N, CA, C and O atoms as CSV, one atom per row, in Angstrom:
chain,resi,resn,atom,element,x,y,z
A,1,MET,N,N,143.530,168.672,-199.157
A,1,MET,CA,C,142.378,167.983,-199.729
A,1,MET,C,C,142.737,168.255,-200.958
A,1,MET,O,O,143.058,169.357,-201.402
A,2,GLU,N,N,142.667,166.898,-201.704
A,2,GLU,CA,C,143.265,166.874,-203.055
A,2,GLU,C,C,142.429,167.235,-204.171
A,2,GLU,O,O,141.269,167.096,-203.784
A,3,GLN,N,N,142.449,167.634,-205.374
A,3,GLN,CA,C,142.305,168.055,-206.599
A,3,GLN,C,C,142.654,167.473,-207.518
A,3,GLN,O,O,143.756,167.796,-207.962
A,4,ILE,N,N,141.805,166.237,-208.301
A,4,ILE,CA,C,141.979,165.636,-209.196
A,4,ILE,C,C,141.677,165.738,-210.746
A,4,ILE,O,O,140.737,165.059,-211.159
A,5,GLN,N,N,142.564,166.721,-211.877
A,5,GLN,CA,C,142.426,167.478,-213.011
A,5,GLN,C,C,142.832,166.121,-214.054
A,5,GLN,O,O,143.969,165.650,-214.043
A,6,GLN,N,N,142.158,165.787,-214.601
A,6,GLN,CA,C,141.524,164.721,-215.981
A,6,GLN,C,C,142.662,165.364,-216.896
A,6,GLN,O,O,142.749,166.591,-216.872
A,7,MET,N,N,143.542,164.639,-217.701
A,7,MET,CA,C,144.338,164.944,-218.438
A,7,MET,C,C,143.779,164.114,-219.957
A,7,MET,O,O,143.108,163.082,-219.940
A,8,ALA,N,N,144.106,164.638,-220.875
A,8,ALA,CA,C,143.446,164.103,-222.334
A,8,ALA,C,C,143.886,162.553,-222.424
A,8,ALA,O,O,143.176,161.888,-223.179
A,9,GLY,N,N,144.794,161.959,-221.869
A,9,GLY,CA,C,145.522,160.874,-222.243
A,9,GLY,C,C,144.567,160.131,-220.847
A,9,GLY,O,O,143.463,160.485,-220.432
A,10,SER,N,N,145.386,159.095,-220.392
A,10,SER,CA,C,144.814,158.133,-219.340
A,10,SER,C,C,145.247,158.206,-217.834
A,10,SER,O,O,144.767,157.557,-216.904
A,11,LYS,N,N,146.312,159.184,-217.788
A,11,LYS,CA,C,146.868,159.823,-216.821
A,11,LYS,C,C,146.304,161.195,-216.303
A,11,LYS,O,O,146.101,162.150,-217.053
A,12,SER,N,N,146.040,161.205,-214.784
A,12,SER,CA,C,145.308,162.082,-214.063
A,12,SER,C,C,146.234,162.932,-213.648
A,12,SER,O,O,147.309,162.444,-213.998
A,13,ILE,N,N,146.435,164.042,-213.034
A,13,ILE,CA,C,147.111,164.969,-212.208
A,13,ILE,C,C,146.547,164.988,-210.992
A,13,ILE,O,O,145.361,165.314,-210.940
A,14,VAL,N,N,147.293,164.629,-209.685
A,14,VAL,CA,C,146.560,165.109,-208.619
A,14,VAL,C,C,147.258,166.300,-207.666
A,14,VAL,O,O,148.363,166.257,-207.125
A,15,ARG,N,N,146.254,167.387,-207.630
A,15,ARG,CA,C,146.741,168.293,-206.682
A,15,ARG,C,C,146.716,168.162,-205.215
A,15,ARG,O,O,145.604,167.883,-204.768
A,16,ARG,N,N,147.753,168.307,-204.274
A,16,ARG,CA,C,147.359,168.291,-202.908
A,16,ARG,C,C,147.637,169.075,-202.040
A,16,ARG,O,O,148.779,169.516,-202.172
A,17,SER,N,N,147.040,169.496,-201.105
A,17,SER,CA,C,147.450,170.747,-200.262
A,17,SER,C,C,148.927,170.856,-199.253
A,17,SER,O,O,149.828,170.041,-199.050
A,18,GLU,N,N,148.805,171.566,-198.999
A,18,GLU,CA,C,150.471,171.794,-198.210
A,18,GLU,C,C,150.320,170.862,-196.880
A,18,GLU,O,O,151.350,170.427,-196.364
A,19,GLU,N,N,149.019,170.547,-196.308
A,19,GLU,CA,C,148.876,169.805,-195.021
A,19,GLU,C,C,149.129,168.218,-195.623
A,19,GLU,O,O,150.035,167.512,-195.182
A,20,GLU,N,N,148.220,167.783,-196.661
A,20,GLU,CA,C,148.216,166.750,-196.872
A,20,GLU,C,C,150.180,165.951,-197.346
A,20,GLU,O,O,150.832,165.003,-196.909
A,21,ILE,N,N,150.417,167.026,-198.422
A,21,ILE,CA,C,151.961,166.717,-198.511
A,21,ILE,C,C,152.580,166.581,-197.272
A,21,ILE,O,O,153.203,165.533,-197.103
A,22,GLN,N,N,152.551,167.542,-196.198
A,22,GLN,CA,C,153.218,167.438,-194.832
A,22,GLN,C,C,153.167,165.963,-194.367
A,22,GLN,O,O,154.085,165.195,-194.080
A,23,ARG,N,N,151.915,165.805,-194.375
A,23,ARG,CA,C,151.433,164.419,-193.801
A,23,ARG,C,C,152.138,163.216,-194.246
A,23,ARG,O,O,152.735,162.404,-193.539
A,24,LEU,N,N,151.955,163.214,-195.763
A,24,LEU,CA,C,152.793,162.147,-196.606
A,24,LEU,C,C,154.008,162.312,-196.334
A,24,LEU,O,O,154.540,161.210,-196.459
A,25,LEU,N,N,154.814,163.134,-196.007
A,25,LEU,CA,C,156.042,163.289,-195.777
A,25,LEU,C,C,156.412,162.653,-194.626
A,25,LEU,O,O,157.033,161.601,-194.781
A,26,ASN,N,N,156.132,163.118,-193.212
A,26,ASN,CA,C,156.120,162.515,-192.213
A,26,ASN,C,C,155.747,161.383,-192.098
A,26,ASN,O,O,156.333,160.735,-191.231
A,27,GLU,N,N,154.420,160.529,-193.056
A,27,GLU,CA,C,154.327,159.365,-192.791
A,27,GLU,C,C,155.504,158.312,-193.312
A,27,GLU,O,O,155.869,157.283,-192.744
A,28,GLN,N,N,155.931,158.808,-194.415
A,28,GLN,CA,C,156.812,158.238,-195.141
A,28,GLN,C,C,158.147,158.066,-194.087
A,28,GLN,O,O,158.708,156.971,-194.032
A,29,GLU,N,N,158.559,159.060,-193.364
A,29,GLU,CA,C,160.007,159.083,-192.232
A,29,GLU,C,C,159.625,157.948,-191.636
A,29,GLU,O,O,160.185,156.866,-191.813
A,30,GLN,N,N,158.423,158.189,-190.729
A,30,GLN,CA,C,157.935,157.176,-189.857
A,30,GLN,C,C,157.716,155.892,-190.295
A,30,GLN,O,O,157.633,154.939,-189.520
A,31,SER,N,N,157.602,155.794,-191.682
A,31,SER,CA,C,157.100,154.186,-191.870
A,31,SER,C,C,158.500,153.112,-191.798
A,31,SER,O,O,158.405,151.892,-191.668
A,32,GLY,N,N,159.752,153.854,-191.909
A,32,GLY,CA,C,160.846,153.014,-192.004
A,32,GLY,C,C,161.136,152.442,-193.640
A,32,GLY,O,O,162.048,151.682,-193.965
A,33,LEU,N,N,160.294,152.924,-194.372
A,33,LEU,CA,C,160.286,152.313,-196.089
A,33,LEU,C,C,161.147,153.454,-196.712
A,33,LEU,O,O,161.292,154.544,-196.158
A,34,THR,N,N,161.747,153.094,-197.992
A,34,THR,CA,C,162.673,154.250,-198.859
A,34,THR,C,C,161.272,154.473,-199.272
A,34,THR,O,O,160.175,153.940,-199.107
A,35,VAL,N,N,161.928,155.780,-200.052
A,35,VAL,CA,C,161.127,156.411,-200.701
A,35,VAL,C,C,160.460,156.007,-202.026
A,35,VAL,O,O,159.448,156.522,-202.501
A,36,LYS,N,N,161.220,154.958,-202.573
A,36,LYS,CA,C,161.190,154.065,-203.359
A,36,LYS,C,C,159.638,153.195,-203.258
A,36,LYS,O,O,158.675,153.129,-204.023
A,37,GLU,N,N,159.920,152.638,-202.029
A,37,GLU,CA,C,158.692,151.880,-201.703
A,37,GLU,C,C,157.703,152.455,-201.174
A,37,GLU,O,O,156.767,151.670,-201.018
A,38,TYR,N,N,157.484,153.564,-200.804
A,38,TYR,CA,C,156.824,154.381,-200.142
A,38,TYR,C,C,155.852,154.758,-201.318
A,38,TYR,O,O,154.622,154.715,-201.286
A,39,CYS,N,N,156.825,155.215,-202.576
A,39,CYS,CA,C,155.871,155.936,-203.402
A,39,CYS,C,C,155.134,154.572,-204.091
A,39,CYS,O,O,153.911,154.583,-204.235
A,40,GLU,N,N,155.882,153.473,-204.482
A,40,GLU,CA,C,155.063,152.154,-204.932
A,40,GLU,C,C,153.872,151.864,-204.239
A,40,GLU,O,O,152.878,151.445,-204.832
A,41,MET,N,N,153.899,152.039,-203.150
A,41,MET,CA,C,152.900,151.199,-201.950
A,41,MET,C,C,151.476,152.369,-202.271
A,41,MET,O,O,150.296,152.034,-202.380
A,42,TYR,N,N,152.015,153.713,-202.364
A,42,TYR,CA,C,150.737,154.418,-202.383
A,42,TYR,C,C,150.528,155.331,-203.994
A,42,TYR,O,O,149.812,156.329,-204.075
A,43,ASP,N,N,151.163,154.852,-204.963
A,43,ASP,CA,C,151.256,154.692,-206.285
A,43,ASP,C,C,151.325,156.613,-206.393
A,43,ASP,O,O,150.523,157.331,-206.991
A,44,LEU,N,N,152.452,157.006,-205.666
A,44,LEU,CA,C,152.898,158.321,-205.746
A,44,LEU,C,C,154.055,158.499,-206.889
A,44,LEU,O,O,154.849,157.565,-207.006
A,45,VAL,N,N,154.179,159.488,-207.626
A,45,VAL,CA,C,155.643,159.637,-208.711
A,45,VAL,C,C,156.889,159.847,-207.436
A,45,VAL,O,O,156.910,160.530,-206.413
A,46,GLU,N,N,157.616,159.147,-207.904
A,46,GLU,CA,C,158.866,159.391,-207.046
A,46,GLU,C,C,159.610,160.609,-206.950
A,46,GLU,O,O,160.007,161.041,-205.868
A,47,GLN,N,N,159.903,161.429,-208.538
A,47,GLN,CA,C,160.428,162.569,-208.562
A,47,GLN,C,C,159.245,163.646,-207.731
A,47,GLN,O,O,159.723,164.386,-206.872
A,48,THR,N,N,157.851,163.714,-207.972
A,48,THR,CA,C,157.318,164.329,-207.459
A,48,THR,C,C,157.514,164.165,-205.824
A,48,THR,O,O,157.506,165.203,-205.162
A,49,PHE,N,N,157.685,162.931,-205.169
A,49,PHE,CA,C,157.616,163.340,-203.846
A,49,PHE,C,C,159.249,163.715,-203.193
A,49,PHE,O,O,159.436,164.083,-202.034
A,50,TYR,N,N,160.074,163.570,-203.980
A,50,TYR,CA,C,161.345,164.086,-203.893
A,50,TYR,C,C,161.487,165.982,-203.607
A,50,TYR,O,O,161.949,166.708,-202.727
A,51,GLY,N,N,160.907,166.130,-204.703
A,51,GLY,CA,C,160.444,167.631,-205.190
A,51,GLY,C,C,159.609,167.974,-203.697
A,51,GLY,O,O,160.163,168.755,-202.923
A,52,TRP,N,N,158.431,167.448,-203.361
A,52,TRP,CA,C,158.306,167.844,-202.048
A,52,TRP,C,C,159.064,167.890,-200.867
A,52,TRP,O,O,158.882,168.654,-199.919
A,53,LEU,N,N,159.876,167.075,-200.978
A,53,LEU,CA,C,160.736,166.897,-199.842
A,53,LEU,C,C,161.995,168.187,-199.978
A,53,LEU,O,O,162.406,168.762,-198.971
A,54,LYS,N,N,162.339,168.408,-200.926
A,54,LYS,CA,C,163.174,169.419,-201.126
A,54,LYS,C,C,162.358,170.986,-200.863
A,54,LYS,O,O,162.973,171.904,-200.320
A,55,ARG,N,N,160.994,171.137,-201.294
A,55,ARG,CA,C,160.461,171.912,-200.878
A,55,ARG,C,C,159.910,172.528,-199.459
A,55,ARG,O,O,159.702,173.675,-199.064
A,56,TYR,N,N,159.763,171.160,-198.851
A,56,TYR,CA,C,158.753,171.416,-197.635
A,56,TYR,C,C,159.816,171.458,-196.344
A,56,TYR,O,O,159.717,172.285,-195.438
A,57,ARG,N,N,160.676,170.601,-196.402
A,57,ARG,CA,C,161.681,170.398,-195.605
A,57,ARG,C,C,163.118,171.581,-195.633
A,57,ARG,O,O,164.022,171.542,-194.798
A,58,SER,N,N,163.061,172.366,-196.541
A,58,SER,CA,C,163.695,173.277,-196.284
A,58,SER,C,C,162.897,174.508,-195.827
A,58,SER,O,O,163.589,175.386,-195.310
A,59,LYS,N,N,161.666,174.732,-195.908
A,59,LYS,CA,C,160.747,175.578,-195.233
A,59,LYS,C,C,160.963,175.460,-193.882
A,59,LYS,O,O,160.031,174.903,-193.303
A,60,GLY,N,N,161.988,175.837,-193.107
A,60,GLY,CA,C,161.861,176.110,-191.698
A,60,GLY,C,C,161.930,174.480,-190.918
A,60,GLY,O,O,161.825,174.404,-189.693
A,61,ALA,N,N,162.094,173.370,-191.681
A,61,ALA,CA,C,162.399,172.269,-190.906
A,61,ALA,C,C,163.652,172.178,-190.177
A,61,ALA,O,O,164.662,172.560,-190.768
A,62,GLU,N,N,163.758,171.717,-188.943
A,62,GLU,CA,C,165.073,171.845,-188.478
A,62,GLU,C,C,165.726,170.187,-188.470
A,62,GLU,O,O,165.003,169.195,-188.567
A,63,GLU,N,N,166.993,170.149,-188.355
A,63,GLU,CA,C,167.536,168.920,-188.547
A,63,GLU,C,C,167.580,168.579,-186.948
A,63,GLU,O,O,167.705,169.446,-186.083
A,64,PRO,N,N,167.450,167.091,-186.676
A,64,PRO,CA,C,167.531,166.442,-185.537
A,64,PRO,C,C,168.777,167.293,-184.635
A,64,PRO,O,O,169.895,167.530,-185.092
A,65,LYS,N,N,168.385,167.612,-183.502
A,65,LYS,CA,C,169.416,167.959,-182.617
A,65,LYS,C,C,169.856,167.421,-181.646
A,65,LYS,O,O,170.189,168.171,-180.729
A,66,ASP,N,N,170.016,166.076,-181.477
A,66,ASP,CA,C,169.543,164.914,-180.210
A,66,ASP,C,C,171.315,164.626,-180.386
A,66,ASP,O,O,171.677,164.444,-179.224
A,67,LEU,N,N,172.112,164.549,-180.973
A,67,LEU,CA,C,173.479,164.391,-180.971
A,67,LEU,C,C,174.251,165.188,-181.035
A,67,LEU,O,O,174.202,166.071,-181.891
A,68,PRO,N,N,175.454,165.070,-179.880
A,68,PRO,CA,C,175.929,166.311,-179.356
A,68,PRO,C,C,176.776,166.311,-180.706
A,68,PRO,O,O,176.742,165.276,-181.372
A,69,VAL,N,N,177.567,167.433,-181.184
A,69,VAL,CA,C,178.489,167.256,-182.197
A,69,VAL,C,C,179.455,168.113,-181.716
A,69,VAL,O,O,179.358,169.240,-181.231
A,70,ALA,N,N,180.828,167.080,-182.020
A,70,ALA,CA,C,182.191,167.669,-181.649
A,70,ALA,C,C,182.745,168.948,-182.541
A,70,ALA,O,O,182.022,169.420,-183.418
A,71,PRO,N,N,184.023,169.472,-182.287
A,71,PRO,CA,C,184.298,170.560,-183.361
A,71,PRO,C,C,184.661,169.835,-184.595
A,71,PRO,O,O,185.074,168.676,-184.622
A,72,GLY,N,N,184.435,170.774,-185.839
A,72,GLY,CA,C,184.815,169.737,-186.626
A,72,GLY,C,C,183.410,169.183,-187.341
A,72,GLY,O,O,183.421,169.154,-188.572
A,73,GLY,N,N,182.707,168.927,-186.939
A,73,GLY,CA,C,181.660,168.548,-187.518
A,73,GLY,C,C,181.248,166.997,-187.382
A,73,GLY,O,O,180.432,166.360,-188.048
A,74,PHE,N,N,182.271,166.484,-186.043
A,74,PHE,CA,C,181.730,164.955,-186.202
A,74,PHE,C,C,181.399,165.015,-184.830
A,74,PHE,O,O,181.838,165.717,-183.918
A,75,ALA,N,N,180.381,163.977,-184.877
A,75,ALA,CA,C,179.323,163.555,-183.798
A,75,ALA,C,C,180.223,162.750,-182.724
A,75,ALA,O,O,181.077,161.982,-183.166
A,76,SER,N,N,180.073,162.889,-181.419
A,76,SER,CA,C,180.687,162.014,-180.424
A,76,SER,C,C,180.028,160.649,-180.416
A,76,SER,O,O,178.896,160.650,-180.898
A,77,ILE,N,N,180.490,159.462,-179.968
A,77,ILE,CA,C,180.002,158.452,-179.662
A,77,ILE,C,C,180.770,157.694,-178.777
A,77,ILE,O,O,181.916,158.084,-178.552
A,78,GLU,N,N,180.306,156.566,-178.169
A,78,GLU,CA,C,180.676,155.893,-177.042
A,78,GLU,C,C,180.777,154.458,-177.796
A,78,GLU,O,O,179.964,153.987,-178.592
A,79,ILE,N,N,181.793,153.983,-177.410
A,79,ILE,CA,C,182.567,152.595,-177.961
A,79,ILE,C,C,182.104,151.556,-176.731
A,79,ILE,O,O,182.335,151.978,-175.598
A,80,VAL,N,N,181.691,150.691,-176.803
A,80,VAL,CA,C,180.608,149.812,-175.930
A,80,VAL,C,C,181.305,148.046,-176.420
A,80,VAL,O,O,180.919,147.523,-177.466
A,81,PRO,N,N,182.051,147.527,-175.741
A,81,PRO,CA,C,182.822,146.659,-175.803
A,81,PRO,C,C,181.426,145.153,-176.203
A,81,PRO,O,O,180.534,145.089,-175.357
A,82,THR,N,N,181.370,144.496,-176.950
A,82,THR,CA,C,180.196,143.499,-177.043
A,82,THR,C,C,180.935,142.133,-176.666
A,82,THR,O,O,182.141,142.003,-176.877
A,83,LEU,N,N,180.311,141.321,-176.210
A,83,LEU,CA,C,180.102,139.793,-175.663
A,83,LEU,C,C,179.126,139.454,-176.191
A,83,LEU,O,O,177.992,139.920,-176.302
A,84,ILE,N,N,180.100,137.790,-176.836
A,84,ILE,CA,C,178.975,137.139,-177.858
A,84,ILE,C,C,178.543,136.157,-176.805
A,84,ILE,O,O,179.289,135.498,-176.080
A,85,HIS,N,N,177.213,136.155,-176.828
A,85,HIS,CA,C,176.519,135.084,-175.762
A,85,HIS,C,C,176.691,135.383,-174.264
A,85,HIS,O,O,176.402,134.483,-173.475
A,86,GLY,N,N,177.146,136.595,-173.784
A,86,GLY,CA,C,177.414,136.671,-172.602
A,86,GLY,C,C,178.838,135.581,-171.945
A,86,GLY,O,O,178.744,135.023,-170.852
A,87,HIS,N,N,179.949,135.462,-172.751
A,87,HIS,CA,C,180.940,134.785,-172.695
A,87,HIS,C,C,181.908,135.769,-173.513
A,87,HIS,O,O,181.707,136.317,-174.597
A,88,PRO,N,N,182.979,135.820,-172.693
A,88,PRO,CA,C,184.174,136.499,-173.133
A,88,PRO,C,C,184.812,135.558,-174.221
A,88,PRO,O,O,184.844,134.330,-174.134
A,89,GLN,N,N,185.382,136.411,-175.401
A,89,GLN,CA,C,185.786,135.870,-176.628
A,89,GLN,C,C,187.422,135.325,-176.356
A,89,GLN,O,O,188.313,135.975,-175.808
A,90,LEU,N,N,187.502,134.105,-176.847
A,90,LEU,CA,C,188.932,133.579,-176.832
A,90,LEU,C,C,189.920,134.102,-177.715
A,90,LEU,O,O,189.675,134.121,-178.922
A,91,PHE,N,N,191.042,134.544,-177.258
A,91,PHE,CA,C,192.176,135.205,-178.017
A,91,PHE,C,C,193.181,134.215,-178.572
A,91,PHE,O,O,193.541,134.036,-179.736
A,92,ALA,N,N,193.525,133.648,-177.501
A,92,ALA,CA,C,194.421,132.375,-177.915
A,92,ALA,C,C,194.261,131.347,-176.923
A,92,ALA,O,O,193.741,131.558,-175.827
A,93,GLU,N,N,194.778,130.061,-177.364
A,93,GLU,CA,C,194.850,129.083,-176.744
A,93,GLU,C,C,195.983,128.029,-177.275
A,93,GLU,O,O,196.105,127.666,-178.445
A,94,VAL,N,N,196.852,127.581,-176.074
A,94,VAL,CA,C,198.088,126.921,-176.253
A,94,VAL,C,C,198.100,126.217,-175.043
A,94,VAL,O,O,198.098,126.635,-173.885
A,95,GLY,N,N,198.119,124.657,-175.665
A,95,GLY,CA,C,197.900,123.772,-174.443
A,95,GLY,C,C,196.545,123.990,-173.824
A,95,GLY,O,O,195.471,124.358,-174.300
A,96,ASN,N,N,196.918,123.661,-172.654
A,96,ASN,CA,C,195.474,123.939,-171.380
A,96,ASN,C,C,195.652,125.357,-170.986
A,96,ASN,O,O,194.969,125.702,-170.022
A,97,ILE,N,N,196.316,126.134,-171.446
A,97,ILE,CA,C,196.362,127.833,-171.150
A,97,ILE,C,C,195.357,128.425,-172.292
A,97,ILE,O,O,195.454,128.151,-173.488
A,98,LYS,N,N,194.352,129.303,-171.701
A,98,LYS,CA,C,193.378,129.992,-172.293
A,98,LYS,C,C,193.622,131.327,-172.140
A,98,LYS,O,O,193.851,131.755,-171.009
A,99,LEU,N,N,193.612,132.127,-173.172
A,99,LEU,CA,C,193.938,133.722,-173.243
A,99,LEU,C,C,192.794,134.370,-173.693
A,99,LEU,O,O,192.515,134.340,-174.891
A,100,TYR,N,N,191.823,135.181,-172.572
A,100,TYR,CA,C,191.014,136.016,-173.189
A,100,TYR,C,C,190.972,137.338,-173.667
A,100,TYR,O,O,189.927,137.964,-173.844
A,101,LYS,N,N,192.570,137.937,-173.962
A,101,LYS,CA,C,192.882,139.298,-174.069
A,101,LYS,C,C,194.510,139.063,-174.557
A,101,LYS,O,O,195.142,138.094,-174.137
A,102,GLU,N,N,195.109,140.062,-175.490
A,102,GLU,CA,C,196.533,140.067,-175.724
A,102,GLU,C,C,197.465,140.126,-174.314
A,102,GLU,O,O,197.107,141.060,-173.597
A,103,VAL,N,N,198.250,139.570,-173.926
A,103,VAL,CA,C,199.250,139.586,-173.102
A,103,VAL,C,C,200.591,139.748,-173.551
A,103,VAL,O,O,200.745,139.528,-174.752
A,104,SER,N,N,201.765,140.130,-172.798
A,104,SER,CA,C,203.060,140.584,-172.963
A,104,SER,C,C,203.767,139.243,-172.995
A,104,SER,O,O,203.275,138.250,-172.459
A,105,ALA,N,N,204.951,139.228,-173.646
A,105,ALA,CA,C,205.854,138.283,-173.376
A,105,ALA,C,C,206.462,137.982,-172.205
A,105,ALA,O,O,207.269,137.062,-172.339
A,106,GLU,N,N,206.394,138.323,-171.334
A,106,GLU,CA,C,206.972,138.389,-169.966
A,106,GLU,C,C,205.615,137.713,-169.245
A,106,GLU,O,O,205.945,136.793,-168.497
A,107,TYR,N,N,204.609,137.877,-169.277
A,107,TYR,CA,C,203.245,137.162,-168.688
A,107,TYR,C,C,203.398,135.673,-169.268
A,107,TYR,O,O,203.466,134.646,-168.593
A,108,LEU,N,N,203.439,135.787,-170.773
A,108,LEU,CA,C,203.575,133.959,-170.924
A,108,LEU,C,C,204.890,133.109,-170.744
A,108,LEU,O,O,205.098,131.900,-170.847
A,109,LYS,N,N,205.634,134.088,-170.463
A,109,LYS,CA,C,206.658,133.244,-170.192
A,109,LYS,C,C,206.698,133.186,-168.403
A,109,LYS,O,O,207.298,132.260,-167.857
A,110,ALA,N,N,206.054,134.180,-167.648
A,110,ALA,CA,C,206.030,133.501,-166.067
A,110,ALA,C,C,204.905,132.523,-166.142
A,110,ALA,O,O,204.871,131.821,-165.131
A,111,LEU,N,N,204.077,132.281,-166.917
A,111,LEU,CA,C,203.056,131.446,-166.850
A,111,LEU,C,C,203.838,129.581,-167.223
A,111,LEU,O,O,203.727,128.506,-166.633
A,112,VAL,N,N,204.515,129.979,-168.353
A,112,VAL,CA,C,205.127,128.324,-168.288
A,112,VAL,C,C,206.196,128.245,-167.801
A,112,VAL,O,O,206.940,127.426,-168.340
A,113,SER,N,N,206.627,128.842,-166.884
A,113,SER,CA,C,207.974,128.524,-165.819
A,113,SER,C,C,206.915,128.233,-164.764
A,113,SER,O,O,207.252,127.904,-163.626
């Protein structure tokens, strides 16, 4: 529940409950928007939002643990070769010979003899 306190000037201060702040933080994270974009969209002060992040994310919020971490702090990844439009990529072409990967000089010599 938010409480609005009117200031002497034209600005007002909005006090939000911890539950509402958590909801806003989660909503921004799931929205895919940057903090700046999200704050502009919902008329929030960006510095206040970052203060909430610091305060409420450090309160027992756990980091995602879905990636296996190798020793030394590096995450394991799998390198998958990509094909462009399902066709292998041409490496070299000489005359009517097309090569789709790097080959040794002996192999090339055998092809032309």
